[in-house]
Residue frames relative to the residue before (quaternion, step in Angstrom):
aa qw qx qy qz dx dy dz
M 1.0000 0.0000 0.0000 0.0000 0.00 0.00 0.00
L 0.1809 -0.7867 0.5850 0.0782 3.57 -0.88 0.97
L 0.2871 -0.7323 0.5900 0.1820 3.55 -1.11 0.69
V 0.0426 -0.7741 0.6314 0.0190 3.55 -0.97 0.87
L 0.2633 -0.7743 0.5619 0.1240 3.53 -0.93 0.93
C 0.0493 -0.7460 0.6637 0.0213 3.51 -0.96 0.93
A 0.1119 0.8352 -0.5230 0.1278 3.59 -0.28 1.19
T 0.1633 -0.7317 0.6482 0.1337 3.50 -1.30 0.49
A 0.2692 -0.7691 0.5587 0.1549 3.56 -1.07 0.67
N 0.0460 0.7693 -0.6339 0.0651 3.53 -0.92 1.00
S 0.2907 -0.7202 0.5847 0.2344 3.56 -1.09 0.56
Q 0.1031 -0.7947 0.5979 0.0153 3.53 -1.09 0.72
L 0.2857 -0.7538 0.5661 0.1721 3.57 -0.92 0.87
N 0.2512 0.7238 -0.6221 0.1613 3.53 -0.96 0.95
F 0.7216 -0.4538 0.2876 0.4366 3.58 -1.23 0.06
A 0.6687 0.4808 -0.3049 0.4783 3.63 1.14 -0.47
F 0.4911 0.6884 -0.4213 0.3277 3.59 1.26 -0.21
T 0.1100 -0.7576 0.6422 0.0404 3.54 -1.05 0.90
E 0.5606 -0.6200 0.4184 0.3553 3.58 -0.92 0.85
G 0.7687 0.3179 -0.2607 0.4900 3.56 -0.92 0.94
K 0.6187 0.5288 -0.3450 0.4676 3.60 1.27 -0.16
F 0.1474 -0.7801 0.6041 0.0688 3.54 -1.13 0.73
L 0.3951 -0.6861 0.5585 0.2476 3.53 -1.18 0.62
I 0.1125 -0.7785 0.6158 0.0440 3.58 -0.77 1.08
K 0.0597 -0.7590 0.6481 0.0184 3.55 -0.91 1.00
G 0.1757 0.8092 -0.5452 0.1305 3.59 -0.88 0.84
S 0.3440 -0.7007 0.5862 0.2169 3.50 -1.39 -0.09
V 0.2007 -0.7491 0.6184 0.1273 3.55 -1.18 0.63
Y 0.1020 0.8013 -0.5802 0.1042 3.55 -0.83 1.00
D 0.5595 -0.5809 0.4815 0.3430 3.53 -1.34 0.40
V 0.4282 -0.7377 0.4634 0.2401 3.58 -0.66 1.10
Q 0.6668 0.5092 -0.3116 0.4460 3.62 1.08 -0.61
T 0.7936 0.2919 -0.1461 0.5135 3.58 0.85 -0.95
E 0.3197 -0.7692 0.4734 0.2862 3.55 1.34 -0.35
A 0.4222 0.6877 -0.4716 0.3555 3.59 1.21 0.50
A 0.5065 -0.6376 0.4866 0.3164 3.56 -1.04 0.79
L 0.2658 -0.7515 0.5841 0.1533 3.57 -1.09 0.77
S 0.2164 -0.7920 0.5613 0.1047 3.56 -0.65 1.11
N 0.8373 0.2475 -0.1835 0.4516 3.54 -1.34 0.40
V 0.3165 0.7137 -0.5473 0.3014 3.58 1.02 0.78
N 0.3567 -0.7342 0.5399 0.2058 3.58 -0.87 0.97
I 0.0992 -0.7712 0.6280 0.0327 3.55 -0.98 0.93
R 0.0053 -0.8021 0.5953 -0.0481 3.57 -0.63 1.16
I 0.3592 -0.6671 0.5981 0.2613 3.53 -1.20 0.56
N 0.4962 -0.7038 0.4242 0.2800 3.55 -0.55 1.24
N 0.8567 0.1322 -0.1428 0.4777 3.54 -1.15 0.86
T 0.6571 0.4067 -0.3395 0.5362 3.59 1.14 0.64
N 0.4461 -0.6506 0.5203 0.3272 3.55 -1.29 -0.04
R 0.4934 0.6516 -0.4250 0.3891 3.59 1.24 0.43
G 0.3195 0.7375 -0.5584 0.2054 3.54 -1.15 0.63
G 0.1921 -0.7722 0.5924 0.1258 3.52 -1.30 -0.32
T 0.4099 -0.6792 0.5534 0.2539 3.52 -1.36 -0.26
C 0.5093 -0.6232 0.4987 0.3218 3.56 -1.14 0.66
D 0.4663 -0.6492 0.5149 0.3098 3.55 -1.20 0.51
A 0.7623 -0.3847 0.2590 0.4514 3.61 -1.28 -0.07
A 0.6988 0.4418 -0.2620 0.4979 3.60 1.18 -0.53
G 0.5775 -0.6228 0.3599 0.3863 3.60 1.28 0.15
N 0.5211 0.6516 -0.4016 0.3776 3.59 1.28 0.13
F 0.0191 -0.7892 0.6137 0.0076 3.55 -1.21 0.60
V 0.1233 -0.7396 0.6566 0.0813 3.53 -1.37 0.43
I 0.1328 0.7954 -0.5775 0.1276 3.58 -0.81 0.99
Y 0.3565 -0.7034 0.5720 0.2259 3.58 -1.12 0.73
V 0.0221 0.8068 -0.5865 0.0681 3.58 -0.88 0.99
Y 0.3950 -0.6315 0.5949 0.3021 3.52 -1.39 0.18
K 0.6105 -0.5939 0.3704 0.3706 3.59 -1.10 0.56
T 0.6587 0.4950 -0.3111 0.4736 3.61 1.24 -0.23
D 0.4986 0.6809 -0.4131 0.3422 3.61 1.28 -0.09
T 0.2226 -0.7165 0.6410 0.1617 3.52 -1.38 0.38
L 0.2437 -0.7702 0.5743 0.1325 3.57 -0.81 1.03
K 0.1412 -0.7696 0.6183 0.0736 3.56 -1.06 0.81
F 0.1644 -0.7856 0.5946 0.0469 3.55 -0.73 1.18
T 0.0499 0.7977 -0.5978 0.0619 3.59 -0.79 1.03
S 0.0564 0.7660 -0.6377 0.0579 3.53 -1.21 0.70
L 0.5790 -0.5863 0.4283 0.3708 3.57 -1.07 0.69
G 0.8220 0.2261 -0.1840 0.4893 3.56 -0.92 0.93
S 0.6943 0.4226 -0.2718 0.5152 3.60 1.27 0.08
T 0.5157 -0.6094 0.5023 0.3323 3.53 -1.26 0.46
P 0.4794 -0.6705 0.4741 0.3095 3.63 -0.82 0.91
L 0.1682 -0.7780 0.6009 0.0735 3.55 -1.14 0.72
K 0.1684 -0.7629 0.6170 0.0946 3.58 -0.93 0.97
F 0.1091 -0.7901 0.6032 0.0032 3.51 -1.00 0.96
N 0.2251 -0.7730 0.5821 0.1138 3.60 -0.49 1.21
L 0.3545 -0.7433 0.5285 0.2062 3.57 -0.93 0.89
């Protein structure tokens, strides 16, 4: 099973916003079946920050442009995505 990331980047102003941070919204799905993958873990490399996809494979996470995202799921090969 392969993980493919389809993401869009938007910035958003709110009280948690820090200069240089961007809001990434995206979806994780299986490239062969095109089915959404739920409960995929998304971590920012070398930090303790991250999150999990919802049941539809969607996620939202704040990142810096120098961050690397790591996607992991049971039974799948981990995928790193440099921003």
